[in-house]
ZALOKE-547548 format. One record per atom (N, C-alpha, C, O): residue number from 1; residue in one letter; atom name; x, y, z. Coordinates in nm, 4 decimals, always signed. Example, Ala and Ser with C-alpha at 12.3 -4.5 7.8 and 13.67 -1.06 7.14 Angstrom:
// residues 2
r n 1; res A; atom N; px +1.3190; py -0.5690; pz +0.7800
r n 1; res A; atom CA; px +1.2300; py -0.4500; pz +0.7800
r n 1; res A; atom C; px +1.3200; py -0.3300; pz +0.7800
r n 1; res A; atom O; px +1.4236; py -0.3319; pz +0.8465
r n 2; res S; atom N; px +1.2850; py -0.2250; pz +0.7080
r n 2; res S; atom CA; px +1.3670; py -0.1060; pz +0.7140
r n 2; res S; atom C; px +1.2900; py +0.0030; pz +0.7870
r n 2; res S; atom O; px +1.3409; py +0.1138; pz +0.8039
***
This chain:
// residues 81
r n 1; res M; atom N; px +0.0860; py -0.1172; pz +0.0000
r n 1; res M; atom CA; px +0.0000; py +0.0000; pz +0.0000
r n 1; res M; atom C; px +0.0907; py +0.1236; pz +0.0000
r n 1; res M; atom O; px +0.1821; py +0.1337; pz +0.0818
r n 2; res N; atom N; px +0.0655; py +0.2159; pz -0.0906
r n 2; res N; atom CA; px +0.1499; py +0.3354; pz -0.0957
r n 2; res N; atom C; px +0.1058; py +0.4384; pz +0.0078
r n 2; res N; atom O; px -0.0015; py +0.4265; pz +0.0669
r n 3; res N; atom N; px +0.1881; py +0.5375; pz +0.0285
r n 3; res N; atom CA; px +0.1622; py +0.6379; pz +0.1318
r n 3; res N; atom C; px +0.0321; py +0.7143; pz +0.1096
r n 3; res N; atom O; px -0.0407; py +0.7430; pz +0.2047
r n 4; res R; atom N; px +0.0036; py +0.7467; pz -0.0149
r n 4; res R; atom CA; px -0.1175; py +0.8238; pz -0.0425
r n 4; res R; atom C; px -0.2425; py +0.7448; pz -0.0049
r n 4; res R; atom O; px -0.3334; py +0.7999; pz +0.0572
r n 5; res A; atom N; px -0.2487; py +0.6190; pz -0.0406
r n 5; res A; atom CA; px -0.3635; py +0.5344; pz -0.0066
r n 5; res A; atom C; px -0.3756; py +0.5201; pz +0.1447
r n 5; res A; atom O; px -0.4862; py +0.5196; pz +0.1989
r n 6; res W; atom N; px -0.2636; py +0.5087; pz +0.2114
r n 6; res W; atom CA; px -0.2615; py +0.4972; pz +0.3577
r n 6; res W; atom C; px -0.3199; py +0.6237; pz +0.4227
r n 6; res W; atom O; px -0.4017; py +0.6136; pz +0.5141
r n 7; res V; atom N; px -0.2794; py +0.7396; pz +0.3773
r n 7; res V; atom CA; px -0.3272; py +0.8671; pz +0.4315
r n 7; res V; atom C; px -0.4767; py +0.8836; pz +0.4051
r n 7; res V; atom O; px -0.5504; py +0.9273; pz +0.4935
r n 8; res I; atom N; px -0.5219; py +0.8497; pz +0.2855
r n 8; res I; atom CA; px -0.6646; py +0.8610; pz +0.2526
r n 8; res I; atom C; px -0.7465; py +0.7657; pz +0.3388
r n 8; res I; atom O; px -0.8510; py +0.8040; pz +0.3915
r n 9; res G; atom N; px -0.7003; py +0.6428; pz +0.3533
r n 9; res G; atom CA; px -0.7719; py +0.5447; pz +0.4356
r n 9; res G; atom C; px -0.7813; py +0.5881; pz +0.5807
r n 9; res G; atom O; px -0.8874; py +0.5790; pz +0.6424
r n 10; res L; atom N; px -0.6691; py +0.6355; pz +0.6351
r n 10; res L; atom CA; px -0.6673; py +0.6822; pz +0.7736
r n 10; res L; atom C; px -0.7572; py +0.8050; pz +0.7910
r n 10; res L; atom O; px -0.8272; py +0.8168; pz +0.8916
r n 11; res S; atom N; px -0.7554; py +0.8950; pz +0.6946
r n 11; res S; atom CA; px -0.8403; py +1.0150; pz +0.7000
r n 11; res S; atom C; px -0.9885; py +0.9774; pz +0.7009
r n 11; res S; atom O; px -1.0674; py +1.0369; pz +0.7744
r n 12; res L; atom N; px -1.0260; py +0.8791; pz +0.6196
r n 12; res L; atom CA; px -1.1654; py +0.8347; pz +0.6163
r n 12; res L; atom C; px -1.2065; py +0.7725; pz +0.7497
r n 12; res L; atom O; px -1.3170; py +0.7972; pz +0.7981
r n 13; res I; atom N; px -1.1198; py +0.6935; pz +0.8083
r n 13; res I; atom CA; px -1.1507; py +0.6315; pz +0.9369
r n 13; res I; atom C; px -1.1694; py +0.7384; pz +1.0442
r n 13; res I; atom O; px -1.2633; py +0.7308; pz +1.1234
r n 14; res V; atom N; px -1.0818; py +0.8366; pz +1.0474
r n 14; res V; atom CA; px -1.0923; py +0.9447; pz +1.1454
r n 14; res V; atom C; px -1.2204; py +1.0251; pz +1.1227
r n 14; res V; atom O; px -1.2897; py +1.0586; pz +1.2187
r n 15; res A; atom N; px -1.2525; py +1.0560; pz +0.9976
r n 15; res A; atom CA; px -1.3738; py +1.1325; pz +0.9671
r n 15; res A; atom C; px -1.4988; py +1.0560; pz +1.0102
r n 15; res A; atom O; px -1.5907; py +1.1153; pz +1.0668
r n 16; res I; atom N; px -1.5035; py +0.9286; pz +0.9848
r n 16; res I; atom CA; px -1.6190; py +0.8468; pz +1.0239
r n 16; res I; atom C; px -1.6314; py +0.8426; pz +1.1764
r n 16; res I; atom O; px -1.7415; py +0.8523; pz +1.2305
r n 17; res A; atom N; px -1.5184; py +0.8281; pz +1.2448
r n 17; res A; atom CA; px -1.5213; py +0.8249; pz +1.3917
r n 17; res A; atom C; px -1.5728; py +0.9571; pz +1.4485
r n 17; res A; atom O; px -1.6506; py +0.9572; pz +1.5439
r n 18; res I; atom N; px -1.5307; py +1.0682; pz +1.3914
r n 18; res I; atom CA; px -1.5754; py +1.2000; pz +1.4386
r n 18; res I; atom C; px -1.7249; py +1.2174; pz +1.4149
r n 18; res I; atom O; px -1.7969; py +1.2636; pz +1.5034
r n 19; res I; atom N; px -1.7712; py +1.1812; pz +1.2979
r n 19; res I; atom CA; px -1.9139; py +1.1941; pz +1.2657
r n 19; res I; atom C; px -1.9977; py +1.1040; pz +1.3559
r n 19; res I; atom O; px -2.1004; py +1.1472; pz +1.4082
r n 20; res A; atom N; px -1.9548; py +0.9794; pz +1.3746
r n 20; res A; atom CA; px -2.0297; py +0.8864; pz +1.4598
r n 20; res A; atom C; px -2.0311; py +0.9342; pz +1.6046
r n 20; res A; atom O; px -2.1337; py +0.9251; pz +1.6720
r n 21; res G; atom N; px -1.9188; py +0.9845; pz +1.6524
r n 21; res G; atom CA; px -1.9128; py +1.0359; pz +1.7889
r n 21; res G; atom C; px -2.0024; py +1.1560; pz +1.8079
r n 21; res G; atom O; px -2.0709; py +1.1670; pz +1.9095
r n 22; res G; atom N; px -2.0028; py +1.2463; pz +1.7114
r n 22; res G; atom CA; px -2.0899; py +1.3639; pz +1.7188
r n 22; res G; atom C; px -2.2360; py +1.3255; pz +1.7159
r n 22; res G; atom O; px -2.3165; py +1.3809; pz +1.7908
r n 23; res A; atom N; px -2.2714; py +1.2311; pz +1.6303
r n 23; res A; atom CA; px -2.4109; py +1.1864; pz +1.6226
r n 23; res A; atom C; px -2.4534; py +1.1213; pz +1.7530
r n 23; res A; atom O; px -2.5637; py +1.1468; pz +1.8014
r n 24; res A; atom N; px -2.3686; py +1.0381; pz +1.8104
r n 24; res A; atom CA; px -2.4012; py +0.9712; pz +1.9366
r n 24; res A; atom C; px -2.4192; py +1.0731; pz +2.0485
r n 24; res A; atom O; px -2.5033; py +1.0540; pz +2.1364
r n 25; res Y; atom N; px -2.3422; py +1.1798; pz +2.0462
r n 25; res Y; atom CA; px -2.3514; py +1.2830; pz +2.1486
r n 25; res Y; atom C; px -2.4842; py +1.3576; pz +2.1403
r n 25; res Y; atom O; px -2.5435; py +1.3886; pz +2.2436
r n 26; res F; atom N; px -2.5316; py +1.3867; pz +2.0201
r n 26; res F; atom CA; px -2.6509; py +1.4692; pz +2.0038
r n 26; res F; atom C; px -2.7814; py +1.3918; pz +2.0007
r n 26; res F; atom O; px -2.8873; py +1.4517; pz +2.0198
r n 27; res I; atom N; px -2.7784; py +1.2614; pz +1.9775
r n 27; res I; atom CA; px -2.9024; py +1.1849; pz +1.9733
r n 27; res I; atom C; px -2.9655; py +1.1856; pz +2.1124
r n 27; res I; atom O; px -2.9011; py +1.1472; pz +2.2101
r n 28; res G; atom N; px -3.0888; py +1.2282; pz +2.1212
r n 28; res G; atom CA; px -3.1608; py +1.2314; pz +2.2480
r n 28; res G; atom C; px -3.1327; py +1.3542; pz +2.3329
r n 28; res G; atom O; px -3.1897; py +1.3667; pz +2.4413
r n 29; res R; atom N; px -3.0485; py +1.4441; pz +2.2888
r n 29; res R; atom CA; px -3.0190; py +1.5655; pz +2.3660
r n 29; res R; atom C; px -3.0993; py +1.6808; pz +2.3072
r n 29; res R; atom O; px -3.0897; py +1.7103; pz +2.1881
r n 30; res D; atom N; px -3.1780; py +1.7449; pz +2.3914
r n 30; res D; atom CA; px -3.2526; py +1.8602; pz +2.3429
r n 30; res D; atom C; px -3.2204; py +1.9853; pz +2.4237
r n 30; res D; atom O; px -3.2827; py +2.0897; pz +2.4045
r n 31; res G; atom N; px -3.1230; py +1.9751; pz +2.5141
r n 31; res G; atom CA; px -3.0813; py +2.0910; pz +2.5911
r n 31; res G; atom C; px -3.1791; py +2.1331; pz +2.6988
r n 31; res G; atom O; px -3.1646; py +2.2407; pz +2.7569
r n 32; res W; atom N; px -3.2799; py +2.0490; pz +2.7268
r n 32; res W; atom CA; px -3.3830; py +2.0827; pz +2.8229
r n 32; res W; atom C; px -3.3494; py +2.0226; pz +2.9583
r n 32; res W; atom O; px -3.3064; py +1.9075; pz +2.9668
r n 33; res T; atom N; px -3.3686; py +2.0995; pz +3.0630
r n 33; res T; atom CA; px -3.3481; py +2.0520; pz +3.1997
r n 33; res T; atom C; px -3.4783; py +2.0653; pz +3.2761
r n 33; res T; atom O; px -3.5411; py +2.1712; pz +3.2755
r n 34; res K; atom N; px -3.5185; py +1.9581; pz +3.3415
r n 34; res K; atom CA; px -3.6428; py +1.9590; pz +3.4191
r n 34; res K; atom C; px -3.6306; py +2.0584; pz +3.5344
r n 34; res K; atom O; px -3.5359; py +2.0493; pz +3.6126
r n 35; res P; atom N; px -3.7232; py +2.1525; pz +3.5470
r n 35; res P; atom CA; px -3.7179; py +2.2489; pz +3.6573
r n 35; res P; atom C; px -3.7549; py +2.1834; pz +3.7904
r n 35; res P; atom O; px -3.8261; py +2.0831; pz +3.7936
r n 36; res E; atom N; px -3.7068; py +2.2399; pz +3.8975
r n 36; res E; atom CA; px -3.7381; py +2.1924; pz +4.0321
r n 36; res E; atom C; px -3.8629; py +2.2633; pz +4.0845
r n 36; res E; atom O; px -3.8908; py +2.3766; pz +4.0455
r n 37; res P; atom N; px -3.9390; py +2.1964; pz +4.1738
r n 37; res P; atom CA; px -4.0568; py +2.2621; pz +4.2325
r n 37; res P; atom C; px -4.0174; py +2.3870; pz +4.3118
r n 37; res P; atom O; px -3.9082; py +2.3944; pz +4.3683
r n 38; res A; atom N; px -4.1069; py +2.4834; pz +4.3149
r n 38; res A; atom CA; px -4.0825; py +2.6087; pz +4.3871
r n 38; res A; atom C; px -4.1665; py +2.6105; pz +4.5135
r n 38; res A; atom O; px -4.2694; py +2.6779; pz +4.5186
r n 39; res A; atom N; px -4.1233; py +2.5362; pz +4.6169
r n 39; res A; atom CA; px -4.2003; py +2.5254; pz +4.7403
r n 39; res A; atom C; px -4.1895; py +2.6513; pz +4.8250
r n 39; res A; atom O; px -4.2838; py +2.6859; pz +4.8961
r n 40; res E; atom N; px -4.0772; py +2.7197; pz +4.8187
r n 40; res E; atom CA; px -4.0608; py +2.8407; pz +4.8983
r n 40; res E; atom C; px -4.1520; py +2.9505; pz +4.8447
r n 40; res E; atom O; px -4.1648; py +2.9701; pz +4.7239
r n 41; res G; atom N; px -4.2136; py +3.0198; pz +4.9362
r n 41; res G; atom CA; px -4.2967; py +3.1325; pz +4.8959
r n 41; res G; atom C; px -4.4346; py +3.0940; pz +4.8488
r n 41; res G; atom O; px -4.5073; py +3.1777; pz +4.7953
r n 42; res A; atom N; px -4.4733; py +2.9659; pz +4.8680
r n 42; res A; atom CA; px -4.6077; py +2.9251; pz +4.8279
r n 42; res A; atom C; px -4.7100; py +2.9924; pz +4.9184
r n 42; res A; atom O; px -4.6901; py +2.9986; pz +5.0397
r n 43; res P; atom N; px -4.8187; py +3.0426; pz +4.8617
r n 43; res P; atom CA; px -4.9234; py +3.1030; pz +4.9438
r n 43; res P; atom C; px -4.9781; py +3.0021; pz +5.0457
r n 43; res P; atom O; px -4.9769; py +2.8816; pz +5.0205
r n 44; res T; atom N; px -5.0241; py +3.0496; pz +5.1566
r n 44; res T; atom CA; px -5.0772; py +2.9640; pz +5.2628
r n 44; res T; atom C; px -5.1828; py +2.8686; pz +5.2081
r n 44; res T; atom O; px -5.2771; py +2.9096; pz +5.1404
r n 45; res G; atom N; px -5.1647; py +2.7409; pz +5.2390
r n 45; res G; atom CA; px -5.2604; py +2.6389; pz +5.1970
r n 45; res G; atom C; px -5.2380; py +2.5837; pz +5.0573
r n 45; res G; atom O; px -5.3019; py +2.4857; pz +5.0189
r n 46; res L; atom N; px -5.1494; py +2.6440; pz +4.9816
r n 46; res L; atom CA; px -5.1276; py +2.5993; pz +4.8436
r n 46; res L; atom C; px -4.9949; py +2.5258; pz +4.8226
r n 46; res L; atom O; px -4.9616; py +2.4922; pz +4.7089
r n 47; res S; atom N; px -4.9186; py +2.4999; pz +4.9288
r n 47; res S; atom CA; px -4.7860; py +2.4401; pz +4.9121
r n 47; res S; atom C; px -4.7916; py +2.3022; pz +4.8458
r n 47; res S; atom O; px -4.6984; py +2.2649; pz +4.7745
r n 48; res K; atom N; px -4.9000; py +2.2255; pz +4.8681
r n 48; res K; atom CA; px -4.9082; py +2.0924; pz +4.8043
r n 48; res K; atom C; px -4.9130; py +2.1038; pz +4.6518
r n 48; res K; atom O; px -4.8726; py +2.0110; pz +4.5817
r n 49; res F; atom N; px -4.9612; py +2.2146; pz +4.6008
r n 49; res F; atom CA; px -4.9642; py +2.2335; pz +4.4563
r n 49; res F; atom C; px -4.8275; py +2.2768; pz +4.4034
r n 49; res F; atom O; px -4.7924; py +2.2488; pz +4.2888
r n 50; res Y; atom N; px -4.7521; py +2.3446; pz +4.4874
r n 50; res Y; atom CA; px -4.6195; py +2.3926; pz +4.4477
r n 50; res Y; atom C; px -4.5137; py +2.2832; pz +4.4542
r n 50; res Y; atom O; px -4.4084; py +2.2960; pz +4.3918
r n 51; res T; atom N; px -4.5397; py +2.1761; pz +4.5283
r n 51; res T; atom CA; px -4.4405; py +2.0691; pz +4.5455
r n 51; res T; atom C; px -4.4813; py +1.9399; pz +4.4760
r n 51; res T; atom O; px -4.4130; py +1.8386; pz +4.4910
r n 52; res Q; atom N; px -4.5887; py +1.9407; pz +4.4018
r n 52; res Q; atom CA; px -4.6351; py +1.8186; pz +4.3355
r n 52; res Q; atom C; px -4.5398; py +1.7724; pz +4.2268
r n 52; res Q; atom O; px -4.4627; py +1.8513; pz +4.1724
r n 53; res D; atom N; px -4.5461; py +1.6419; pz +4.1954
r n 53; res D; atom CA; px -4.4692; py +1.5890; pz +4.0830
r n 53; res D; atom C; px -4.5365; py +1.6347; pz +3.9544
r n 53; res D; atom O; px -4.6577; py +1.6206; pz +3.9378
r n 54; res V; atom N; px -4.4581; py +1.6885; pz +3.8657
r n 54; res V; atom CA; px -4.5086; py +1.7383; pz +3.7385
r n 54; res V; atom C; px -4.4861; py +1.6319; pz +3.6321
r n 54; res V; atom O; px -4.3750; py +1.5808; pz +3.6180
r n 55; res A; atom N; px -4.5903; py +1.5984; pz +3.5574
r n 55; res A; atom CA; px -4.5805; py +1.5002; pz +3.4493
r n 55; res A; atom C; px -4.5417; py +1.5735; pz +3.3214
r n 55; res A; atom O; px -4.6251; py +1.6389; pz +3.2588
r n 56; res W; atom N; px -4.4135; py +1.5620; pz +3.2825
r n 56; res W; atom CA; px -4.3632; py +1.6284; pz +3.1623
r n 56; res W; atom C; px -4.3748; py +1.5355; pz +3.0430
r n 56; res W; atom O; px -4.3541; py +1.4147; pz +3.0551
r n 57; res S; atom N; px -4.4080; py +1.5920; pz +2.9274
r n 57; res S; atom CA; px -4.4151; py +1.5137; pz +2.8043
r n 57; res S; atom C; px -4.3798; py +1.6025; pz +2.6857
r n 57; res S; atom O; px -4.3794; py +1.7251; pz +2.6960
r n 58; res G; atom N; px -4.3504; py +1.5389; pz +2.5743
r n 58; res G; atom CA; px -4.3195; py +1.6139; pz +2.4534
r n 58; res G; atom C; px -4.4463; py +1.6671; pz +2.3888
r n 58; res G; atom O; px -4.5497; py +1.6004; pz +2.3875
r n 59; res C; atom N; px -4.4369; py +1.7872; pz +2.3356
r n 59; res C; atom CA; px -4.5481; py +1.8507; pz +2.2636
r n 59; res C; atom C; px -4.4905; py +1.9099; pz +2.1350
r n 59; res C; atom O; px -4.4623; py +2.0296; pz +2.1296
r n 60; res G; atom N; px -4.4733; py +1.8300; pz +2.0346
r n 60; res G; atom CA; px -4.4087; py +1.8801; pz +1.9136
r n 60; res G; atom C; px -4.2655; py +1.9186; pz +1.9439
r n 60; res G; atom O; px -4.1865; py +1.8338; pz +1.9852
r n 61; res D; atom N; px -4.2303; py +2.0441; pz +1.9243
r n 61; res D; atom CA; px -4.0945; py +2.0921; pz +1.9519
r n 61; res D; atom C; px -4.0793; py +2.1468; pz +2.0929
r n 61; res D; atom O; px -3.9735; py +2.1990; pz +2.1278
r n 62; res A; atom N; px -4.1836; py +2.1355; pz +2.1747
r n 62; res A; atom CA; px -4.1807; py +2.1937; pz +2.3092
r n 62; res A; atom C; px -4.1989; py +2.0847; pz +2.4143
r n 62; res A; atom O; px -4.2086; py +1.9667; pz +2.3807
r n 63; res K; atom N; px -4.2034; py +2.1238; pz +2.5405
r n 63; res K; atom CA; px -4.2348; py +2.0352; pz +2.6518
r n 63; res K; atom C; px -4.3647; py +2.0836; pz +2.7148
r n 63; res K; atom O; px -4.3850; py +2.2038; pz +2.7322
r n 64; res C; atom N; px -4.4521; py +1.9901; pz +2.7487
r n 64; res C; atom CA; px -4.5783; py +2.0231; pz +2.8132
r n 64; res C; atom C; px -4.5807; py +1.9586; pz +2.9515
r n 64; res C; atom O; px -4.5188; py +1.8544; pz +2.9729
r n 65; res A; atom N; px -4.6515; py +2.0199; pz +3.0439
r n 65; res A; atom CA; px -4.6618; py +1.9684; pz +3.1793
r n 65; res A; atom C; px -4.8078; py +1.9507; pz +3.2178
r n 65; res A; atom O; px -4.8949; py +2.0266; pz +3.1752
r n 66; res T; atom N; px -4.8327; py +1.8487; pz +3.2994
r n 66; res T; atom CA; px -4.9658; py +1.8262; pz +3.3537
r n 66; res T; atom C; px -4.9548; py +1.8389; pz +3.5047
r n 66; res T; atom O; px -4.8742; py +1.7710; pz +3.5684
r n 67; res I; atom N; px -5.0370; py +1.9268; pz +3.5613
r n 67; res I; atom CA; px -5.0394; py +1.9490; pz +3.7060
r n 67; res I; atom C; px -5.1835; py +1.9624; pz +3.7530
r n 67; res I; atom O; px -5.2748; py +1.9814; pz +3.6726
r n 68; res K; atom N; px -5.2027; py +1.9524; pz +3.8838
r n 68; res K; atom CA; px -5.3346; py +1.9778; pz +3.9441
r n 68; res K; atom C; px -5.3320; py +2.1174; pz +4.0043
r n 68; res K; atom O; px -5.2331; py +2.1593; pz +4.0644
r n 69; res V; atom N; px -5.4413; py +2.1875; pz +3.9872
r n 69; res V; atom CA; px -5.4571; py +2.3212; pz +4.0468
r n 69; res V; atom C; px -5.5951; py +2.3290; pz +4.1092
r n 69; res V; atom O; px -5.6879; py +2.2627; pz +4.0631
r n 70; res P; atom N; px -5.6096; py +2.4100; pz +4.2143
r n 70; res P; atom CA; px -5.7428; py +2.4247; pz +4.2744
r n 70; res P; atom C; px -5.8330; py +2.5076; pz +4.1829
r n 70; res P; atom O; px -5.7887; py +2.6037; pz +4.1199
r n 71; res V; atom N; px -5.9584; py +2.4688; pz +4.1770
r n 71; res V; atom CA; px -6.0555; py +2.5465; pz +4.0991
r n 71; res V; atom C; px -6.0733; py +2.6834; pz +4.1641
r n 71; res V; atom O; px -6.0876; py +2.7847; pz +4.0956
r n 72; res D; atom N; px -6.0722; py +2.6848; pz +4.2977
r n 72; res D; atom CA; px -6.0874; py +2.8090; pz +4.3736
r n 72; res D; atom C; px -5.9680; py +2.8207; pz +4.4672
r n 72; res D; atom O; px -5.9565; py +2.7429; pz +4.5619
r n 73; res D; atom N; px -5.8792; py +2.9159; pz +4.4427
r n 73; res D; atom CA; px -5.7583; py +2.9264; pz +4.5256
r n 73; res D; atom C; px -5.7889; py +2.9717; pz +4.6679
r n 73; res D; atom O; px -5.7013; py +2.9675; pz +4.7543
r n 74; res E; atom N; px -5.9094; py +3.0138; pz +4.6924
r n 74; res E; atom CA; px -5.9518; py +3.0471; pz +4.8297
r n 74; res E; atom C; px -5.9913; py +2.9206; pz +4.9059
r n 74; res E; atom O; px -6.0032; py +2.9220; pz +5.0284
r n 75; res N; atom N; px -6.0113; py +2.8114; pz +4.8321
r n 75; res N; atom CA; px -6.0512; py +2.6825; pz +4.8916
r n 75; res N; atom C; px -5.9594; py +2.5745; pz +4.8346
r n 75; res N; atom O; px -6.0013; py +2.4942; pz +4.7512
r n 76; res A; atom N; px -5.8354; py +2.5730; pz +4.8795
r n 76; res A; atom CA; px -5.7351; py +2.4813; pz +4.8247
r n 76; res A; atom C; px -5.7671; py +2.3349; pz +4.8499
r n 76; res A; atom O; px -5.7179; py +2.2478; pz +4.7782
r n 77; res D; atom N; px -5.8498; py +2.3060; pz +4.9517
r n 77; res D; atom CA; px -5.8867; py +2.1668; pz +4.9797
r n 77; res D; atom C; px -6.0099; py +2.1240; pz +4.9008
r n 77; res D; atom O; px -6.0553; py +2.0103; pz +4.9135
r n 78; res G; atom N; px -6.0629; py +2.2122; pz +4.8213
r n 78; res G; atom CA; px -6.1825; py +2.1797; pz +4.7425
r n 78; res G; atom C; px -6.1465; py +2.1110; pz +4.6109
r n 78; res G; atom O; px -6.0446; py +2.0428; pz +4.6002
r n 79; res E; atom N; px -6.2316; py +2.1305; pz +4.5126
r n 79; res E; atom CA; px -6.2182; py +2.0673; pz +4.3823
r n 79; res E; atom C; px -6.0902; py +2.1126; pz +4.3110
r n 79; res E; atom O; px -6.0501; py +2.2287; pz +4.3198
r n 80; res T; atom N; px -6.0272; py +2.0182; pz +4.2403
r n 80; res T; atom CA; px -5.9084; py +2.0487; pz +4.1597
r n 80; res T; atom C; px -5.9334; py +2.0134; pz +4.0157
r n 80; res T; atom O; px -6.0260; py +1.9391; pz +3.9830
r n 81; res T; atom N; px -5.8514; py +2.0666; pz +3.9315
r n 81; res T; atom CA; px -5.8602; py +2.0345; pz +3.7892
r n 81; res T; atom C; px -5.7214; py +2.0128; pz +3.7346
r n 81; res T; atom O; px -5.7056; py +1.9845; pz +3.6159
***
């Protein structure tokens, strides 16, 4: 094998490794970090809503959350939606 063929072959191997490594790094990464609950400063009686587990899901190009909230914030122990 001559030097030129050796250099071309090695260059192709390195290029493939770089492309594969970059693809593996970005697959499944969307730069999104799940926010933490904001329990501090919750209005009286509403802390259970501020500390609940949030069900996150994909919504097209965005993230959507499902949470429970009181229908009447004056009656936090009443009906929720």
